[in-house]
C-alpha positions in Angstrom: -68.8 93.8 206.9 -71.4 91.2 205.5 -72.3 90.6 201.7 -75.9 90.9 200.7 -75.8 90.6 197.1 -73.0 89.6 194.2 -73.8 90.4 190.8 -70.8 89.7 187.8 -70.8 90.5 184.0 -68.5 89.5 181.2 -66.4 87.2 183.9 -65.3 84.0 182.2 -68.4 81.7 181.6 -70.7 84.7 182.6 -70.9 86.7 179.3 -74.5 87.4 180.5 -74.9 89.1 183.8 -76.0 87.1 186.7 -76.7 87.6 190.6 -76.7 86.1 193.9 -79.0 87.6 196.5 -80.6 87.0 199.8 -77.4 86.5 201.7 -78.2 86.0 205.5 -76.2 87.1 208.8 -75.1 83.6 209.5 -74.3 80.7 207.4 -74.9 80.4 203.5 -74.3 77.7 201.1 -74.0 77.7 197.5 -74.2 73.9 196.0 -74.0 73.4 192.4 -72.3 71.1 190.1 -68.9 71.5 188.5 -68.4 74.4 186.1 -71.3 76.3 187.2 -68.9 79.4 188.0 -68.6 79.2 191.5 -64.7 79.7 191.8 -65.4 82.3 189.0 -67.5 84.1 191.8 -64.6 83.5 194.1 -62.2 85.2 191.7 -64.5 88.0 191.0 -64.8 88.8 194.8 -61.0 88.4 195.2 -60.4 90.9 192.2 -62.9 93.5 193.5 -61.0 93.9 196.8 -57.8 93.4 195.4 -56.7 94.5 192.3 -57.4 98.4 191.1 -59.8 99.0 188.7 -57.1 100.9 186.3 -54.5 97.9 186.2 -54.3 94.9 183.7 -52.5 92.4 185.9 -52.5 88.8 184.8 -55.2 87.7 187.3 -57.4 90.4 185.3 -57.0 89.5 182.0 -57.7 85.7 182.6 -61.1 86.9 184.0 -62.2 88.1 180.6 -64.4 85.8 178.6 -63.6 84.3 175.3 -65.7 86.3 173.1 -64.2 89.4 174.8 -65.7 92.1 176.9 -64.9 94.1 180.1 -65.1 92.2 183.3 -67.6 93.5 186.1 -68.0 92.6 189.4 -70.8 94.2 192.1 -71.6 93.6 195.5 -73.8 95.1 198.3 -72.1 95.1 201.7 -73.5 95.9 204.9 -71.5 97.6 207.5 -72.1 99.9 210.9 -72.5 102.7 208.8 -75.2 101.3 206.4 -75.6 99.5 203.3 -73.1 100.2 200.3 -73.0 99.2 196.6 -69.3 98.6 195.3 -68.7 98.2 191.7 -65.8 97.8 189.5 -64.8 97.4 185.8 -61.6 96.3 184.4 -59.9 96.5 180.8 -62.5 98.6 178.5 -63.6 101.9 180.1 -62.2 100.9 183.6 -64.3 102.3 186.6 -64.7 101.8 190.4 -67.6 103.4 192.1 -69.1 103.4 195.7 -72.7 104.3 196.2 -74.9 104.6 199.3 -79.1 104.4 198.8 -78.3 105.0 194.9 -76.1 108.3 195.5 -72.6 108.1 194.2 -70.2 108.8 197.4 -66.8 107.9 195.9 -65.5 106.7 192.4 -62.0 106.1 190.8 -59.2 106.4 193.4 -61.5 107.6 196.2 -63.6 104.4 195.7 -59.9 102.3 195.6 -59.1 104.0 198.9 -62.7 103.2 200.2 -62.6 99.7 199.3 -58.9 99.5 200.9 -60.3 100.8 204.1 -63.4 98.6 204.2 -61.3 95.3 203.8 -58.7 96.6 206.4 -55.8 96.4 203.8 -55.8 92.6 203.3 -56.3 91.8 207.1 -59.6 89.8 206.2 -60.9 88.4 202.7 -58.6 88.9 199.6 -54.9 87.7 201.8 -56.5 84.3 202.1 -56.6 84.6 205.8 -60.6 84.1 205.9 -60.9 83.6 201.9 -60.3 79.8 201.0 -59.8 79.6 197.0 -60.5 75.8 195.7 -57.5 73.7 195.9 -55.8 76.1 198.7 -57.4 74.5 201.8 -54.2 74.2 204.0 -53.0 77.5 205.9 -49.5 77.1 204.3 -50.2 76.9 200.8 -50.4 79.8 198.0 -47.5 81.8 196.2 -44.7 83.4 198.3 -46.6 86.7 198.1 -50.1 85.3 199.4 -48.2 83.4 202.4 -46.2 86.7 203.3 -49.8 88.7 203.4 -51.6 86.0 205.3 -48.5 86.0 207.9 -48.6 89.7 208.1 -52.3 89.7 208.4 -52.4 87.2 211.6 -49.5 89.1 213.3 -51.6 92.2 213.0 -54.5 90.6 214.0 -52.7 89.0 217.3 -50.8 92.1 218.0 -54.3 94.0 218.0 -56.4 91.6 220.1 -53.3 91.0 222.3 -53.0 94.7 223.1 -49.2 94.5 222.8 -46.1 93.5 220.5 -43.9 91.4 222.2 -40.2 90.3 221.4 -40.6 86.6 221.1 -36.9 85.3 221.7 -35.6 81.6 221.8 -34.8 80.1 225.2 -31.6 81.1 226.9 -28.4 79.0 227.2 -28.8 76.1 229.9 -26.1 76.2 232.8 -24.6 73.1 234.7 -27.4 73.1 237.3 -29.9 72.3 234.3 -27.9 69.7 233.0 -27.6 67.9 236.3 -31.4 68.3 236.9 -32.2 66.7 233.8 -29.9 63.9 234.6 -31.8 63.3 237.8 -35.0 63.5 235.8 -34.0 60.9 233.2 -34.7 58.3 235.6 -38.5 59.5 235.9 -39.4 61.4 232.8 -38.1 61.8 229.1 -36.6 65.0 227.5 -40.0 66.1 226.8 -41.2 65.8 230.1 -43.2 62.5 229.6 -43.0 59.9 232.2 -40.4 57.3 230.9 -41.6 54.0 229.9 -40.9 51.5 232.6 -39.8 54.0 235.1 -41.5 54.7 238.7 -43.3 57.6 237.9 -44.8 56.0 234.8 -46.0 52.7 236.6 -47.5 55.2 239.2 -49.3 57.0 236.7 -50.6 53.8 234.7 -52.1 52.4 238.2 -53.7 55.7 239.0 -55.2 55.8 235.3 -56.4 52.1 235.3 -58.2 52.9 238.8 -59.5 56.1 237.8 -60.9 54.5 234.6 -62.4 51.6 236.5 -63.8 54.2 239.2 -65.1 56.5 236.2 -66.9 53.5 234.4 -68.5 52.4 237.8 -69.2 55.8 238.7 -71.0 56.2 235.3 -72.9 52.6 236.2 -74.0 54.1 239.6 -75.0 57.5 238.1 -76.7 55.5 235.2 -78.5 53.6 238.0 -79.8 56.8 239.6 -81.0 58.0 236.5 -83.0 55.2 235.5 -84.5 55.1 239.2 -85.3 58.8 238.9 -86.7 58.4 235.2 -88.8 55.2 236.6 -90.4 57.6 239.0 -91.1 60.6 236.5 -92.5 57.9 234.2 -94.7 56.4 236.6 -96.2 59.9 237.8 -96.6 61.1 234.2 -98.5 57.9 233.4 -100.7 58.3 236.5 -101.4 62.3 235.2 -102.3 60.8 231.7 -104.6 58.0 232.8 -106.5 60.1 235.4 -110.2 59.6 234.8 -110.8 63.4 235.3 -107.9 64.2 233.1 -109.3 62.0 230.3 -112.9 63.7 230.7 -111.3 67.2 230.3 -109.8 66.1 227.4 -112.7 64.5 225.7 -115.1 67.4 226.9 -112.5 70.2 225.3 -112.7 68.3 222.2 -116.3 67.8 222.0 -116.9 71.6 222.7 -114.2 72.4 219.9 -115.9 70.4 217.4 -119.1 72.0 218.2 -117.9 75.4 218.1 -116.4 74.7 214.9 -119.2 73.3 213.3 -121.3 76.3 214.1 -118.8 78.6 212.7 -119.0 76.8 209.3 -122.6 77.2 209.5 -122.6 80.9 210.3 -119.8 81.1 207.6 -122.5 79.5 204.9 -125.1 81.7 206.0 -122.8 85.0 205.2 -122.0 83.3 201.9 -125.7 83.3 201.1 -126.3 86.9 202.2 -123.2 87.9 200.4 -124.7 86.5 197.0 -127.7 88.7 197.6 -126.0 91.6 197.8 -124.2 90.8 194.7 -127.6 90.3 192.7 -128.8 93.7 194.2 -125.9 95.1 193.0 -126.3 93.5 189.7 -129.7 94.7 189.2 -128.7 98.4 190.0 -125.6 98.2 187.6 -128.3 97.1 184.7 -130.6 99.8 185.3 -127.4 102.3 185.3 -126.4 100.8 182.1 -129.8 101.0 180.2 -129.9 104.4 181.3 -126.4 105.3 180.2 -127.2 103.3 176.6 -130.1 105.4 176.0 -128.3 108.8 176.2 -125.6 107.4 174.3 -127.8 106.2 171.2 -129.5 109.9 171.1 -126.1 111.5 171.2 -124.8 109.1 168.4 -128.0 110.0 166.3 -127.5 113.3 166.3 -123.8 113.5 165.8 -124.7 111.0 162.7 -126.9 113.3 161.3 -124.5 116.1 161.5 -121.7 114.2 160.2 -123.9 113.1 157.0 -124.8 116.7 156.1 -120.9 117.8 156.3 -119.9 114.6 154.1 -122.7 115.7 151.3 -121.0 119.0 150.9 -117.6 117.6 150.9 -118.3 115.1 148.2 -120.0 118.2 146.1 -116.8 120.1 146.2 -114.4 117.2 145.2 -116.4 116.6 142.2 -115.7 120.1 140.9 -112.3 120.0 141.7 -111.9 116.8 139.9 -113.6 118.1 136.6 -111.3 121.3 136.6 -108.4 119.0 137.3 -109.0 116.8 134.0 -109.3 119.9 131.8 -105.8 121.2 133.1 -104.2 117.9 132.2 -105.8 117.6 128.8 -104.3 121.2 127.9 -100.8 120.2 129.7 -100.9 116.8 127.1 -101.7 119.2 123.9 -98.8 121.5 124.9 -96.4 118.5 125.3 -97.2 117.3 122.1 -96.1 120.6 120.2 -93.1 120.4 122.3 -91.7 117.2 121.3 -92.4 117.8 117.5 -90.0 121.0 117.9 -87.5 119.0 119.6 -87.6 116.5 116.9 -87.0 119.1 114.3 -83.9 120.7 116.6 -82.4 117.2 116.7 -82.5 116.7 113.0 -80.8 120.1 112.4 -78.2 119.4 115.0 -77.3 115.8 113.6 -76.6 117.1 110.1 -74.3 120.0 112.0 -72.3 117.1 113.6 -72.2 115.2 110.4 -70.6 118.3 108.9 -68.2 118.8 112.0 -67.3 115.1 112.0 -66.2 115.3 108.3 -64.2 118.2 109.0 -62.2 116.4 111.9 -61.8 113.3 110.0 -59.6 115.3 107.1 -57.7 116.9 110.0 -56.9 113.2 111.3 -55.8 111.8 107.7 -53.4 114.8 107.4 -52.0 114.2 110.9 -51.7 110.4 110.5 -49.9 110.8 107.1 -47.4 113.1 108.3 -46.8 111.0 111.5 -46.5 108.1 108.9 -43.9 110.0 106.9 -41.7 110.7 109.8 -41.9 107.4 111.2 -40.6 105.7 107.9 -37.6 108.4 108.3 -37.1 107.3 111.6 -37.3 103.3 111.1 -34.6 103.9 108.3 -32.2 105.7 110.6 -32.9 103.0 113.3 -31.7 100.2 111.2 -28.7 102.0 110.1 -27.7 103.2 113.6 -28.6 99.3 114.7 -26.3 97.8 112.4 -23.3 100.1 113.3 -24.4 99.2 117.2 -23.4 95.8 116.6 -19.7 96.3 115.4 -16.7 96.9 117.9 -16.0 96.3 121.3 -18.7 97.0 123.7 -18.5 99.3 127.2 -18.3 96.0 128.9 -15.6 94.8 126.7 -13.5 98.1 126.8 -13.7 97.9 130.5 -12.0 94.5 130.6 -9.5 95.5 128.5 -8.6 98.6 130.7 -8.6 96.5 133.5 -6.1 93.9 131.7 -3.9 97.1 130.7 -3.9 98.4 134.0 -2.7 95.0 135.0 0.3 95.0 132.7 1.2 98.4 134.0 1.1 97.6 137.5 3.2 94.2 136.6 5.7 96.0 135.3 5.7 98.9 137.9 6.2 96.1 140.5 8.9 94.6 138.5 10.8 97.7 138.2 10.5 98.8 141.8 12.3 95.3 142.9 14.9 95.3 140.4 18.5 96.1 140.6 19.1 99.8 139.5 21.8 101.4 137.2 22.7 105.1 138.5 24.8 107.0 136.2 26.5 110.4 136.9 28.8 111.9 134.3 32.2 113.6 135.1 32.2 116.9 133.9 32.6 117.1 130.0 31.6 113.2 129.8 27.9 113.8 129.2 26.2 111.3 126.7 29.2 108.9 126.6 27.2 106.1 127.9 24.8 104.5 125.2 21.9 102.0 125.3 20.6 100.5 121.9 22.4 103.5 120.0 20.8 106.1 122.2 22.7 108.2 124.6 21.8 108.2 128.3 21.3 111.3 130.0 23.2 112.2 133.3 21.3 111.4 136.7 19.5 108.5 134.9 18.0 105.5 137.3 18.1 102.5 135.1 16.2 99.6 136.2 18.2 96.1 135.3 15.2 93.9 134.8 17.2 91.6 132.3 20.4 91.3 130.7 21.3 95.2 129.6 24.2 95.9 126.9 25.9 99.4 127.3 28.5 101.0 125.1 31.0 103.6 126.8 32.4 105.4 124.2 36.3 105.3 124.2 35.8 102.4 126.9 34.0 99.6 125.1 31.0 97.4 125.5 29.5 96.5 129.2 26.8 94.1 129.8 24.9 93.6 133.0 23.4 90.4 134.2 21.0 90.8 137.1 21.2 87.8 139.2 18.7 87.0 142.5 15.3 85.3 141.5 15.3 87.4 138.6 11.8 88.1 136.7 8.6 86.0 137.9 6.8 86.1 134.7 4.2 88.4 136.1 4.6 90.8 133.3 4.5 88.3 130.5 1.5 86.6 131.8 -0.5 90.2 132.3 0.7 91.2 128.6 -0.5 87.7 127.4 -4.0 87.9 129.1 -4.0 91.7 127.3 -3.0 90.4 123.9 -5.4 87.6 123.9 -8.2 89.8 124.8 -7.3 92.3 122.0 -7.4 89.2 119.6 -10.6 88.0 120.6 -12.2 91.2 119.9 -10.5 91.5 116.6 -8.5 94.9 117.2 -4.4 95.7 117.1 -4.1 97.3 120.4 -6.1 99.4 123.2 -6.3 102.5 121.3 -8.0 100.9 118.4 -10.1 99.3 120.8 -11.3 102.7 122.3 -11.7 104.3 119.1 -14.2 101.2 117.8 -16.0 101.1 121.5 -16.7 104.8 121.0 -18.1 104.5 117.6 -20.4 101.7 118.9 -21.5 103.7 121.8 -22.3 106.8 119.6 -24.1 104.4 117.1 -26.1 103.0 120.3 -27.2 106.2 121.5 -28.4 107.2 118.1 -30.5 104.0 117.7 -31.8 104.7 121.3 -32.8 108.3 120.1 -34.5 107.2 116.8 -36.1 104.3 118.6 -37.5 106.4 121.1 -38.6 109.1 118.3 -40.5 106.2 116.5 -42.0 105.3 119.4 -43.4 108.5 120.0 -44.8 108.9 116.6 -45.8 105.0 116.1 -46.4 103.8 119.5 -47.9 100.6 118.2 -45.8 100.3 115.0 -46.2 101.3 111.2 -48.6 98.6 110.3 -51.0 100.4 113.2 -50.5 103.8 111.6 -51.5 102.4 108.2 -54.2 100.8 109.4 -55.7 103.7 111.5 -55.2 105.6 108.2 -56.9 103.1 106.2 -59.8 103.1 108.6 -60.6 106.7 108.5 -63.3 107.3 105.7 -62.6 109.6 103.2 -64.7 112.6 103.3 -67.1 113.4 100.8 -66.9 116.3 98.5 -68.1 119.1 100.4 -71.4 120.7 99.5 -72.7 123.8 100.6 -76.5 123.1 102.1 -78.1 125.8 104.1 -76.9 124.5 107.5 -77.0 126.1 110.8 -73.9 126.5 112.6 -72.9 123.5 115.3 -73.2 126.1 118.2 -76.6 127.4 117.2 -77.9 123.6 116.5 -77.0 122.8 119.8 -78.7 125.9 121.5 -81.9 125.4 119.7 -81.9 121.7 120.5 -81.3 122.6 124.2 -84.0 125.2 124.2 -86.5 122.8 122.4 -85.3 120.2 124.9 -86.2 122.5 128.0 -89.6 123.3 126.5 -90.3 119.6 126.2 -89.2 119.1 130.1 -91.2 122.1 131.2 -94.2 120.5 129.3 -93.7 117.2 130.6 -93.4 118.7 134.0 -96.7 120.6 133.6 -98.2 117.4 132.4 -97.1 115.3 135.6 -98.1 118.2 137.8 -101.9 118.0 136.3 -101.8 114.3 136.5 -101.0 114.7 140.3 -103.4 116.9 140.8 -106.0 115.0 138.8 -104.8 111.9 141.1 -105.4 114.1 144.1 -108.7 115.4 142.9 -109.8 112.0 142.0 -108.3 110.5 145.3 -110.2 113.5 147.2 -113.4 112.8 145.5 -113.3 108.8 146.2 -112.6 109.6 150.1 -115.5 112.2 150.0 -117.7 109.6 148.5 -116.5 107.0 150.9 -117.0 109.4 154.0 -120.2 110.0 152.7 -121.3 106.5 152.6 -119.8 106.0 155.9 -121.5 109.0 157.4 -124.8 107.6 155.9 -124.1 103.9 157.4 -123.3 105.7 160.6 -126.4 107.4 160.9 -128.6 104.4 159.6 -127.0 102.2 162.6 -127.6 105.1 165.1 -131.3 105.2 164.1 -131.5 101.4 164.3 -129.7 101.3 167.5 -132.2 104.2 169.2 -135.3 102.0 167.6 -133.9 98.7 169.4 -133.7 100.6 172.8 -137.3 99.9 174.8 -138.4 103.2 175.1 -139.0 104.5 178.8 -139.6 107.7 180.2 -136.8 109.4 182.6 -139.3 109.3 185.6 -139.9 105.7 185.3 -136.3 104.9 184.8 -135.3 107.3 188.3 -138.1 105.1 190.0 -136.6 102.1 189.4 -133.2 103.1 190.0 -134.2 104.4 193.5 -136.0 100.9 193.9 -132.8 99.2 193.3 -130.6 101.0 195.4 -132.8 100.6 198.6 -132.6 96.8 197.8 -128.9 96.9 197.6 -128.9 98.7 201.0 -131.1 96.6 202.6 -129.3 93.4 201.5 -125.8 95.2 202.5 -127.2 96.0 206.1 -128.5 92.3 206.7 -125.0 91.1 205.6 -123.1 93.4 207.8 -125.1 92.2 210.7 -124.3 88.8 210.1 -120.7 89.5 209.6 -120.5 91.4 212.8 -122.1 88.2 214.6 -119.9 85.7 212.9 -117.7 83.8 215.4 -113.8 83.6 214.2 -113.8 80.5 211.8 -109.7 80.3 212.4 -109.7 80.5 216.0 -112.3 77.6 216.3 -110.5 75.6 213.9 -107.1 76.5 215.8 -109.0 75.5 218.9 -110.4 72.0 217.3 -106.8 71.2 216.0 -105.1 71.9 219.6 -107.8 69.8 221.4 -107.1 67.0 218.7 -103.7 67.4 219.0 -103.9 67.1 222.5 -105.9 63.8 222.7 -103.5 62.1 220.2 -100.6 63.2 222.2 -101.9 61.8 225.4 -102.6 58.6 223.7 -98.8 58.5 222.3 -97.2 59.3 225.6 -99.4 56.6 227.4 -98.1 54.0 225.0 -94.4 55.4 225.1 -94.5 55.3 229.0 -95.7 51.9 229.2 -92.8 50.8 227.1 -90.1 52.9 228.9 -91.5 51.7 232.4 -91.0 48.4 231.0 -87.1 49.2 230.1 -86.4 50.7 233.0 -87.6 48.0 235.4 -85.5 45.8 233.7 -82.2 47.8 233.8 -82.8 48.9 237.6 -83.2 44.9 238.4 -80.0 44.4 236.2 -77.8 47.0 237.9 -79.1 46.4 241.6 -78.0 42.8 241.4 -74.6 43.7 240.8 -74.0 45.5 244.2 -72.4 48.5 242.3 -72.5 50.9 245.0 -70.1 48.6 247.4 -67.8 48.2 244.5 -67.6 51.8 243.6 -66.6 52.6 247.3 -63.7 50.1 247.0 -62.6 51.4 243.7 -62.5 55.0 245.4 -60.3 53.7 248.7 -57.6 52.2 246.1 -57.5 55.0 243.8 -57.0 57.5 246.8 -54.1 55.5 248.0 -52.5 55.3 244.3 -53.2 58.9 244.0 -51.2 59.8 247.2 -48.4 57.6 245.8 -48.4 59.2 242.5 -48.5 63.0 244.2 -45.6 62.1 246.2 -43.7 61.0 243.0 -44.6 63.7 241.1 -43.9 66.2 243.7 -40.7 64.9 243.5 -40.6 64.9 239.6 -41.9 68.6 239.9 -39.1 69.8 242.2 -36.5 68.5 239.3 -38.5 70.2 236.6 -38.8 73.6 238.5 -35.2 74.6 237.5 -35.6 73.9 233.8 -38.9 75.1 233.7 -37.9 78.7 235.4 -35.1 79.3 232.5 -37.8 79.2 229.9 -40.7 80.7 231.7 -40.3 84.2 230.2 -40.2 83.0 226.6 -43.4 80.7 227.2 -45.4 83.5 229.2 -44.9 85.9 226.0 -45.7 83.4 223.4 -48.7 82.2 225.4 -49.9 85.8 226.1 -49.6 86.4 222.2 -51.3 83.1 221.2 -53.9 83.0 223.9 -56.7 85.1 221.8 -56.8 82.5 219.0 -56.1 79.1 221.2 -59.2 80.6 223.1 -61.5 80.9 220.3 -60.2 77.7 218.7 -60.7 75.8 221.6 -64.5 75.0 221.6 -64.0 74.0 217.9 -60.9 71.6 218.5 -63.1 70.0 221.0 -65.7 69.1 218.4 -63.4 67.0 216.5 -60.7 65.8 219.3 -61.6 66.1 223.0 -59.0 67.6 225.2 -56.7 68.5 221.8 -54.2 71.2 221.9 -52.2 73.1 219.3 -48.7 74.3 219.7 -47.9 77.4 217.6 -44.7 78.5 215.6 -43.2 81.8 216.8 -42.2 82.7 213.1 -45.1 82.2 210.9 -48.0 82.4 213.4 -49.4 78.8 212.4 -50.1 75.6 214.1 -46.8 73.7 214.6 -47.9 70.5 216.4 -51.3 68.6 217.1 -51.4 67.3 220.7 -54.0 64.5 221.1 -54.4 61.7 223.1 -50.9 62.3 224.7 -49.1 62.4 221.4 -47.1 65.3 219.7 -47.6 65.1 215.9 -46.2 67.7 213.5 -49.1 69.3 211.5 -47.4 68.8 207.9 -47.4 64.9 208.5 -50.9 64.9 209.1 -53.4 63.4 206.6 -55.0 65.7 203.9 -58.3 65.8 205.5 -56.7 66.3 209.1 -54.7 69.3 207.6 -57.8 70.7 206.0 -60.1 70.3 209.1 -57.4 72.3 211.2 -56.9 74.8 208.6 -60.6 75.8 208.3 -61.0 75.5 212.2 -58.1 78.1 212.3 -59.9 80.1 210.1 -63.1 80.3 211.7 -61.2 81.2 215.1 -59.2 84.2 213.2 -62.9 85.4 212.0 -64.1 85.4 215.7 -61.1 87.5 216.6 -61.7 89.6 213.7 -65.2 90.1 214.8 -64.1 91.0 218.5 -61.7 93.6 217.2 -64.5 95.2 215.5 -63.3 94.4 211.9 -65.9 91.8 211.1 -65.2 90.2 207.7 -67.2 87.0 205.9 -65.5 83.7 205.8 -66.0 82.5 202.0 -64.7 78.7 201.5 -64.7 77.5 198.1 -64.7 73.5 198.3 -62.7 73.7 201.5 -63.6 70.2 202.7 -62.3 68.0 200.1 -60.7 65.0 202.0 -63.0 65.2 204.9 -65.0 61.8 205.8 -68.5 61.4 206.4 -68.1 61.4 210.1 -65.9 64.3 210.4 -67.8 66.1 208.4 -70.8 66.1 210.4 -68.7 67.7 213.0 -67.2 70.4 210.8 -70.7 71.4 210.0 -71.4 71.6 213.5 -68.4 74.2 213.6 -69.6 76.4 211.2 -73.0 76.5 212.5 -71.3 77.3 216.0 -69.3 80.2 214.2 -72.1 81.5 211.9 -73.9 83.0 215.1 -71.3 85.7 215.2 -69.6 85.8 211.8 -71.0 85.4 207.9 -69.9 82.2 206.4 -70.2 81.7 202.8 -69.8 78.1 201.4 -69.4 77.2 197.7 -69.2 73.6 197.0 -69.8 70.9 193.9 -70.5 68.3 196.5 -74.4 68.9 196.7 -75.5 65.5 198.1 -72.7 65.5 201.1 -73.7 69.3 201.8 -77.1 68.7 201.8 -77.2 68.2 205.9 -75.1 71.3 206.3 -78.1 73.6 206.3 -78.0 77.1 206.3 -79.4 79.7 203.7 -79.7 78.1 200.3 -77.9 80.4 197.6 -78.6 80.0 193.7 -77.0 81.9 190.7 -79.9 83.5 188.7 -79.5 85.8 185.4 -80.0 89.5 186.0 -81.7 91.5 183.4 -80.2 95.1 183.1 -81.8 97.9 181.5 -78.4 99.0 180.3 -75.1 97.5 179.0 -73.2 97.5 182.5 -73.9 96.5 186.1 -72.2 100.2 186.9 -74.9 102.0 185.1 -77.8 100.1 186.9 
């Protein structure tokens, strides 16, 4: 695919729609300062091809402007099937559409599937294989997901173009023969197969290299001498041709002829201009007569129409005056009716006021009676509340009683605990001896279990006195402490025992309830207090003594007043209607007067215009028109004949320009060849004096002997290396077949930077592992930042060519991908971009305007886009 147009809306800084148009087949460059939105456009393209319209991932929400809005991206893409418009909107009312020639062919999920097929499921741009965002120029950068996508895209591409998927296993185990072979090789070569420094093989190589360099230098010198001789021969021949008298005469003759032809063409053009002006003059005369004829007819028609309009206006004015007089009479009648209605209403309102005063006097008497009753009841309730309030302050409160109850319970609990832990005396009588044991003069019944809490005296009849003294720890004093606490609480409340406290607390509670009830009732009768009731009673006026005038009842007075009010309203409405009609009649009369005056003025103007036109008969006007038309025809005929005979002015100008250019070029070439011959003569003389041909022959013989020695030694080394090479041949062959397509596509690009350079590839991540240049092997990750970004860009360009060969052409988009490249290499990188642009569309986004000025290509710009709707998707 190829991008033809990009438009975005509500994308970060682009709160208003913008677009980029005019993207060409090859190299396209958008050079703009920082913060102009280049990276935003790049992120928008990635979002279109990578993120569904229905989702809201972090990458999409980050595109939303601070002011809010739904991000929108639209692109026009060209494929083998035609030109399509692809658009997406996220977050608010999300949509995805694909159109062809303005017709919708896919939307929603079908559009997402169409876009996925177009981008070959991340095989091209959005995965980062060909689209490089700012700051991610090295091939192995990005998130783990991005790296996995890029690796999968590379493997898919290489497998597709190779035609097979091969298992790339590691090298097999070396046996004893390989070890012995390597031991022999150590005399000649290192473990990597390069000649060992100081060894015989390296010495032979160095001698051959030195002789070869000398031979090449001398061969270049000899070739340069031969080239200079050939160039001098050609220069002399060219100079003879240019200075030949016949050739000089021919050039001068062609220049003179071209000058004369151009002058004649200019004169003929001036004559045509004169004839053209004559045609224009004749046309103006004819147009003037036609205008005069039209004006005369229009003036006559205007006079007739103005006369009819004046008659109609006079009739309309008479009718309007009559209507106005009738409206004035009706308005006066309505005013008289209104005066009568207002007088009737005033009398009815006086009667109503009297009836209302009588009704208010009755209401006042009722209110005074009600207030007097409420005040009497409130005073009784106040006295009841005062009595209850005094009783409610005497005796324990409910909280005090609860505290006493808790203390009494503590005494009982302490006693129960003491009794439970004390020694006990169990009494069981013999038959006939019941009641024989007494305590404090009281006989104890049988089956008695008596706790021995303290010393206890018992009297047994017929036996004597018995004392029990409990031993052990005895009483711990908890009962006494609880009892003391209870007694202290009783004393503080002024009661003798718990029963009295309960009685007094109950009396106080009843008084509190009576106080609450009296207070609530008093609040209901006198919510603002007794003083407020007294004030309200005093504020009511004492009703006057009733008299019995002949008053209408209040209801009848209201009805009479309402009827009088309706009559007044009807009279006012009738008067307002009469006034409106009078106003309309006056307006119509004024308009009729104005229309009549305008019609009279129009008639006057029409008569004046008709009188100003010079009278001429229709026959005379027709004769003048025929004469003017004949004059125009004659002028057009002469002008057309002159144009038909006119020479081509531009052709004569081109012929003159060519003759002048040829004359100048001949003069410039003669001057240049004279200088070149002098320079070539000097170089030929200098090289010829050095006997370079003989020295080249001697070097060739020495080189031949040294190469023979090196060949013999290299053959011996090759025999030793053959066994080691054979063990790894299968893996190397498979790897080479796998990476051959990208290596072939990359080789001419590498040559632009480093002649004879090679790349070794990693079998796992399918990326370059080593750069081999000038006989040195360097790991890619230790190269400088500039070299790494250059390699990454060249590899991407190679992948782009492979995609195109595989029928999956995708544009290369680079967002400031050459940040660390120096001035010398950036020129060669520009050459690489132009080389690939012949087959691949490339879009370069950069803020380095000055550095990329020499890149060339189609220059792009971000321009405002004026929409007829609120969305790119509704265009």
